TORLUMDO-590794 format. One line per 8 residues: number of its first residue (from 0); for each residue x, y, z of N, C-alpha, C. Coordinates in Angstrom, 3 decimals. Layout:
residues N
NUM = X Y Z X Y Z X Y Z  ...
***
This chain:
residues 73
0 = 47.069 49.145 -37.198 47.482 48.461 -35.979 46.781 47.106 -35.907  47.564 46.064 -35.744 47.022 44.710 -35.701 46.005 44.560 -34.571  46.328 45.098 -33.413 45.439 44.966 -32.259 44.056 45.511 -32.520  43.983 46.641 -33.158 42.690 47.260 -33.470 41.909 46.380 -34.453  42.597 45.828 -35.438 41.915 44.976 -36.410 41.448 43.662 -35.780  42.243 43.124 -34.833 41.793 41.928 -34.113 40.530 42.254 -33.327  40.542 43.369 -32.642 39.370 43.761 -31.851 38.156 43.964 -32.747  38.320 44.684 -33.839 37.196 44.929 -34.747 36.627 43.619 -35.280
8 = 37.502 42.697 -35.670 37.045 41.407 -36.195 36.374 40.581 -35.103  36.902 40.647 -33.879 36.310 39.918 -32.752 34.915 40.428 -32.445  34.766 41.730 -32.387 33.458 42.331 -32.116 32.477 41.984 -33.233  32.936 42.068 -34.476 32.091 41.717 -35.624 31.631 40.263 -35.538  32.516 39.393 -35.029 32.191 37.966 -34.887 31.298 37.700 -33.675  31.090 38.721 -32.853 30.224 38.569 -31.686 30.866 37.817 -30.532  32.191 37.883 -30.444 32.906 37.185 -29.382 33.457 38.167 -28.351  33.511 37.720 -27.108 34.205 38.480 -26.072 35.684 38.103 -26.123
16 = 36.505 38.852 -25.421 37.922 38.501 -25.343 38.090 37.106 -24.742  37.303 36.800 -23.730 37.377 35.495 -23.078 36.981 34.375 -24.025  35.928 34.593 -24.803 35.487 33.570 -25.751 36.537 33.318 -26.829  37.118 34.390 -27.369 38.167 34.228 -28.366 39.356 33.491 -27.758  39.723 33.861 -26.554 40.852 33.218 -25.875 40.631 31.711 -25.757  39.425 31.309 -25.396 39.134 29.876 -25.264 39.248 29.164 -26.602  38.752 29.785 -27.655 38.778 29.161 -28.978 40.211 28.940 -29.457  41.106 29.881 -29.179 42.476 29.778 -29.692 43.473 29.321 -28.626
24 = 42.948 28.943 -27.452 43.756 28.361 -26.384 44.850 29.283 -25.862  44.428 30.503 -25.507 45.317 31.452 -24.829 44.545 32.052 -23.660  45.206 32.863 -22.881 44.520 33.527 -21.777 43.790 34.774 -22.285  42.723 35.171 -21.596 42.058 36.432 -21.967 43.013 37.623 -21.874  43.991 37.537 -21.001 44.971 38.613 -20.864 45.801 38.760 -22.140  46.096 37.636 -22.794 46.833 37.712 -24.060 46.034 38.478 -25.097  44.757 38.161 -25.211 43.892 38.853 -26.172 43.855 40.340 -25.845  43.717 40.671 -24.577 43.671 42.072 -24.158 44.972 42.779 -24.523
32 = 46.101 42.109 -24.317 47.395 42.724 -24.634 47.553 42.951 -26.134  47.088 42.015 -26.944 47.161 42.203 -28.393 46.312 43.389 -28.815  45.082 43.424 -28.299 44.153 44.478 -28.702 44.599 45.856 -28.244  45.284 45.921 -27.120 45.750 47.214 -26.608 47.095 47.628 -27.212  47.722 46.726 -27.961 49.004 47.032 -28.573 50.197 46.780 -27.679  49.979 46.193 -26.501 51.088 45.888 -25.596 51.994 44.799 -26.161  51.400 43.887 -26.914 52.175 42.819 -27.547 51.471 42.419 -28.834  52.140 41.580 -29.617 51.555 41.091 -30.862 51.623 39.577 -30.886
40 = 50.597 38.943 -31.431 50.635 37.487 -31.519 51.669 37.025 -32.536  52.205 35.851 -32.312 53.143 35.245 -33.262 52.379 34.779 -34.495  53.126 34.509 -35.546 52.526 34.146 -36.844 51.588 32.935 -36.729  52.022 31.882 -36.054 51.166 30.699 -35.906 49.869 31.050 -35.190  49.962 31.895 -34.187 48.772 32.300 -33.437 47.872 33.169 -34.311  48.476 33.970 -35.182 47.679 34.803 -36.088 46.784 33.941 -36.973  47.296 32.803 -37.388 46.481 31.898 -38.211 45.262 31.419 -37.432  45.455 31.061 -36.170 44.343 30.605 -35.335 43.340 31.733 -35.098
48 = 43.844 32.934 -34.874 42.964 34.092 -34.667 42.140 34.344 -35.918  42.803 34.360 -37.063 42.103 34.608 -38.324 41.016 33.566 -38.557  41.334 32.321 -38.329 40.352 31.254 -38.531 39.168 31.423 -37.578  39.454 31.706 -36.316 38.394 31.876 -35.319 37.496 33.066 -35.649  38.065 34.085 -36.292 37.305 35.299 -36.586 36.820 35.345 -38.033  36.991 34.231 -38.741 36.506 34.113 -40.114 37.056 35.217 -41.017  38.357 35.416 -40.907 39.040 36.401 -41.744 40.387 35.814 -42.158  41.241 36.630 -42.707 42.563 36.162 -43.117 43.647 36.837 -42.296
56 = 44.807 36.199 -42.256 45.963 36.809 -41.606 46.288 38.122 -42.308  46.227 38.114 -43.626 46.526 39.325 -44.393 45.595 40.472 -43.984  44.330 40.184 -43.811 43.390 41.228 -43.414 43.721 41.762 -42.017  44.090 40.883 -41.102 44.434 41.330 -39.755 45.735 42.132 -39.742  46.684 41.748 -40.577 47.965 42.448 -40.585 47.934 43.758 -41.358  47.212 43.756 -42.480 47.300 44.909 -43.376 45.969 45.554 -43.706  44.899 45.057 -43.104 43.553 45.560 -43.399 43.263 45.483 -44.889  43.590 44.319 -45.462 43.402 44.085 -46.890 42.457 42.917 -47.097
64 = 41.160 43.174 -47.146 40.232 42.068 -47.325 40.457 41.375 -48.668  40.522 40.061 -48.604 40.654 39.250 -49.813 39.790 38.009 -49.621  39.526 37.336 -50.709 38.791 36.084 -50.613 39.616 35.096 -49.806  38.974 34.360 -48.918 39.674 33.441 -48.061 39.820 32.073 -48.701  40.934 31.456 -48.422 41.156 30.065 -48.761 41.822 29.424 -47.561  41.931 28.130 -47.539 42.558 27.445 -46.401 43.984 27.935 -46.165  44.691 28.325 -47.203 46.062 28.796 -47.053 46.155 30.134 -46.345  45.059 30.876 -46.293 45.082 32.202 -45.688 45.005 32.160 -44.174
72 = 44.537 31.058 -43.609 44.403 30.991 -42.151 45.737 30.886 -41.476
***
């Protein structure tokens, strides 16, 4: 589940939902909805989330850790 992986990566990064929301320019409610599975972020937003959480879109979508490059964000 993407929401669970976003939450795990956010917690690992030491960010609150509000802090992540500010970094990626969304509301804290959006972050909460993604993490709870009520909705999913769009692809462009996934790139911003991945970059903010120092991970890759692939890891957030499929739980597949890989070496990061600029193209992965």
